[in-house]
C-alpha positions in Angstrom: -12.3 -57.7 1.7 -9.0 -55.6 2.5 -8.5 -52.6 0.1 -5.2 -50.9 -0.9 -3.8 -47.6 0.2 -4.6 -45.5 -3.1 -1.1 -43.2 -3.5 -1.9 -39.8 -4.9 -1.1 -39.0 -8.4 0.7 -36.2 -9.7 -2.2 -34.1 -10.8 -3.8 -34.8 -7.5 -0.2 -33.4 -5.6 -0.4 -30.6 -8.0 -4.6 -29.8 -7.2 -3.4 -30.4 -3.2 -0.5 -27.5 -3.8 -2.3 -25.3 -5.5 -5.3 -25.5 -3.2 -2.7 -25.2 -0.2 -1.3 -21.7 -2.2 -4.9 -20.2 -2.6 -5.9 -21.0 1.4 -2.5 -19.1 2.2 -3.0 -16.4 -0.2 -6.4 -15.7 1.7 -4.4 -15.3 4.7 -3.0 -11.9 3.9 -3.8 -9.5 6.6 -2.5 -6.2 7.1 -0.1 -5.4 10.2 -1.6 -4.8 13.5 -1.4 -1.2 13.8 -3.7 -0.5 10.4 -6.2 -3.2 11.2 -10.1 -2.2 11.5 -12.9 -1.0 9.8 -12.8 2.5 7.9 -15.0 4.5 5.6 -14.5 3.8 2.3 -13.4 7.3 0.8 -10.7 8.1 -1.1 -8.5 11.5 -0.7 -10.4 12.8 -4.0 -14.0 12.3 -2.5 -13.0 13.9 0.4 -12.0 17.1 -1.3 -14.9 16.9 -3.5 -17.4 16.4 -0.3 -17.4 17.3 3.4 -16.6 14.3 5.4 -15.1 15.5 8.4 -15.2 13.2 11.1 -14.9 9.8 9.1 -12.3 7.5 10.1 -10.0 6.9 7.0 -7.0 4.3 5.8 -4.8 6.3 3.5 -1.8 5.6 2.2 0.7 7.0 -0.6 3.9 8.0 -1.4 5.4 11.2 0.7 5.4 14.4 -1.5 6.9 16.5 1.4 7.1 16.5 4.9 6.8 19.8 7.1 8.1 19.2 10.8 6.3 21.9 12.7 6.6 23.0 16.2 5.2 19.9 18.0 3.6 17.6 15.4 5.0 16.8 11.6 2.4 17.2 8.8 3.0 14.9 5.6 1.7 15.9 1.7 1.0 12.6 0.3 0.0 11.5 -3.0 -3.0 8.7 -2.6 -3.0 5.5 -4.0 -5.0 2.6 -3.5 -4.1 0.3 -0.8 -3.3 -3.3 -1.5 -5.0 -6.4 0.7 -2.1 -5.7 2.9 -2.7 -1.9 3.6 0.4 -1.0 1.5 0.1 1.5 -1.3 -0.3 -0.3 -4.6 1.5 1.2 -7.1 0.6 -0.7 -10.6 -1.0 2.1 -12.4 -0.5 5.9 -12.4 -4.4 6.4 -11.3 -4.1 8.1 -7.8 -6.5 8.8 -5.3 -5.9 12.1 -5.1 -3.8 14.4 -2.7 -4.2 14.7 1.1 -2.3 15.8 4.2 -1.9 13.8 7.3 -0.7 15.1 10.6 1.0 13.7 13.8 2.0 14.6 17.2 5.8 14.4 17.4 9.0 14.5 15.2 8.9 12.5 12.1 12.3 13.1 10.5 12.2 13.9 6.7 15.4 12.1 6.6 13.6 9.2 7.3 10.6 9.8 5.7 12.0 11.0 2.2 10.4 11.8 -1.0 8.5 8.9 -2.8 8.7 6.9 0.7 5.4 4.5 1.4 3.4 5.5 4.1 0.1 4.4 5.5 -2.0 6.2 7.9 -4.8 5.7 10.1 -7.1 8.3 11.9 -10.1 11.3 11.4 -10.8 13.3 8.4 -10.5 16.6 10.6 -10.7 19.7 8.0 -9.6 20.7 4.8 -6.7 23.0 4.0 -6.2 25.1 0.7 -3.1 25.0 -1.3 -1.4 25.8 -4.5 -0.3 22.9 -6.4 2.1 25.1 -9.3 -0.9 27.8 -10.5 -3.8 25.6 -9.3 -5.3 25.9 -6.1 -6.0 22.4 -4.6 -8.2 21.9 -1.7 -6.7 19.1 0.6 -7.9 16.6 3.0 -6.4 16.5 6.5 -6.4 13.5 8.4 -5.5 13.6 12.2 -3.5 10.5 12.2 -3.6 8.0 15.0 -1.4 5.8 12.8 1.9 6.4 10.8 3.1 3.4 9.3 6.4 3.6 6.9 6.7 0.9 4.7 10.0 -0.7 4.1 11.7 0.3 0.9 10.9 -2.4 -2.0 14.1 -3.5 -3.5 14.3 -4.0 -7.1 15.3 -7.4 -8.1 15.9 -8.4 -12.0 15.1 -12.2 -12.4 17.0 -14.0 -15.3 15.9 -17.8 -16.1 18.9 -19.2 -17.8 17.1 -22.3 -19.3 19.4 -24.9 -20.8 18.2 -26.1 -24.0 16.9 -29.2 -25.1 19.2 -29.8 -27.9 22.9 -30.0 -27.8 23.4 -28.0 -30.8 22.1 -24.6 -29.0 24.3 -21.4 -30.2 24.2 -17.7 -30.6 22.0 -17.6 -33.3 
């Protein structure tokens, strides 16, 4: 006896679509220069203890950029990184501050205050600086990678649904 081919129902199609989206969301990866294994240390944790020599991937927003004779140093406000290693800004919870330095010139006009950057490198030591009247111990990173993220565009989404009844008015 021959069986009839079964047609997929709406519910079946919805379940299949949801499964496909879930699988694809799991495929989010970091850009190639940011991939690898790194110590699970935040800049705040590094400032409180000695973790010099640890390989880290840290990111956040630029506070200031200091071009020097042969290298550029970035003072950063650290945040958690999302799954793709981009700084995550859903809350005001920051991971402290850090300084990342790399050989070469990085233009402060491009790496302006507030831009998102992710670094990979080795914690090379510490530098004491003042923030206002407060003495702060900055962990310093000798960066192998300086990854400047594109500016996030703010988009306002306006849903303009038609009313289900013809007498929709201003009230």
